[in-house]
N, C-alpha and C positions, 0 to 999 in steps of 0.2 A: 346078604350081607349088611352089616350095617358099617359103614364107607364112615361115621364121625370121626376126628380126632378127636379127644378127650386134654385137655389145659391140664398139667400137674403143676406147673410151676410157673407164673410173669412176672415181668421185671421189666419195668422199665426205663431205659437205658437214654430219650431223652421225652421232655417237657417241652413243647413251644412256642408260640405265638396261632399258629395255623395248626401245629401235626404233634402228634405223640408216637410215639417210637417206640414197641415192647419188642420182648425176646422171647419169648416164653420156650420149654419144653412140653413137649404134647405127647401124649403115652395114641401110637397110631393102630389102626382096626386089624395088624394082626401080634397085638402086644410089643414092639419092638417102642423103643423111644427115639424123639425125634425134637428139632427144635426147627418153630419160625418166626421168622420175624415179623412182626406187620407196621405198619402203617395205619396210623387212628387218626381218621378227622369229621367233623360235624357232618360230612356232604356237601353237597351244592347245589345249587340251584340252575336252571340252564333254560334259555325262553326262546324261541324265534318269532319273533313281529312277522303280522305276511298284511299286506296290503291290500285295500279290495280291489289293487288291478296286478295283485299274483306277483307282489315289489316285497323282498324278505332284505333286512336290513341285516350287519355280521361287524364286528370291529376287529380290526387290527391291533395285534400289540404284540409287542416281544417278548416273550416267553424265555426266562433268564435256567431254570431249569433244561430246555428243548434247542436252548441256544438259539434261538432264530426267531422271526414272525412268524407269526400264524390268524390268519382267518379263522374267527370261531362265530357259537352265537357268542349271544349278551348269556354272561353268568359270572354268579357269588358267591363263595359260602357263604352254611348257613350260619346262624346263631341256633350256640344251643336250647333248641326246644323249640326254634323257628319256625312257622309254616312256607312251606318252599312252593306254594303259588305265591304269597305275598311275598317273598323273597327273589321270586322271579321279575313279580314287575317292580320292585324297587329295582332290583340289575338295570332291569330293564330302560328303566324313567333317568337313570346315574345314566350307562351308558350311552345310551342313543338318543336319548331325551321323547320318544313312544310312550305313550298312554296304551294301557289295552278296557276297549269294554265289556272283553271276553277273556280269561286267561281256559287255556284246556288244557287237563291234564292229559300224559302222552306215556303214560306210564315212566320207568328207572330205569336204570343200571349202573354193575359195576362198572367203576373206569380202571382197575387192572384186580382181580383177587387173588391174584394167587400172591399178593404181597401189599394188597390193602381192600379197608374196609370202606372206605369211602362209596358213596350212591350217589348217583346222576340224580334227580328227577327231574325232567323231561315236560314241556309247557305248548303250546305255540298263542301264541296273541291276535288276538284275532279285532274287526273292528280298531284298530288302532288312529292315534291320532301323535300329532307327532309338535315337542314341546322344546324349552332346552334343555340338555345334556346339562347335569353336577355330576361329573365323575366325584371319586373319592381323593382326598388328598395323596397324592403319589402313585396315583393314577395316570397311564399315556393312552386312550387308543384314539384312532380312529373312526371314524362310521364305516361302511362301504355300502352302496345300493345294487339289486340285481335282482334279476327274473327269479321265483323260484323255478323255474328250469333249469336257467344257469348257477345255481346253489348247486345242482341233481350234477349236469353236468361238470360240474368242478371237482365235486367226491368223484364218482368215478372215473375224471381222468388223473386222478393222485395231485390234484391242486393244491383241494382244503385236506389237513392229515388227521385235525385234531380230531377227537375218535366220539365226544360229545354231539359237537355241529354233524359230521358225517350220519352218527343215530339220527339226530332230531330229523333231518333231511330229507330222509328216505320214513319215516314218521309222522312230518309236516305233508307231504304229499300225499301219501295212505291214507288219510286223516280227510283231506280236503280232496281226495276224487272220490272217497267213501259220501262222506255228505251231501255230493253235487255240485261242490262249488270247482271243479271244472272237468 
């Protein structure tokens, strides 16, 4: 059975700086019609720096939509047509001051595919060197260092609940194990 839903009509109901919201009429696989509300974005790049001694650096920031402070891997939205690895390296430097000698792609995930098309590109930063952070205007973050094992423990305990960081913690650990670094 073909499970694809086909767009009959699409209407933009909001066009903002970061997202666009569409309301689409769709034809379902059984021939019935329905409505889909979709949040469109250019995607984001997420990067976890891991130093030689297995220290990771996260950022703590207030997330207005969530209404709380979250501990997250450094991340930022992609500009249209921007290379995700370049965006990840840029965000790493801006938010933490780290620069990576090696940027390793670890795949991508959808944040919430039930209503949004945002694809999060996940990266690991190795051979890192620290310099001065240079956050964007209006960006307020605090860096937090911990071991990779502590990051995984906090994910498992539910202390860290940001989805991109949860995914990246396990993918980074598995990559480092596979490469013989752990």
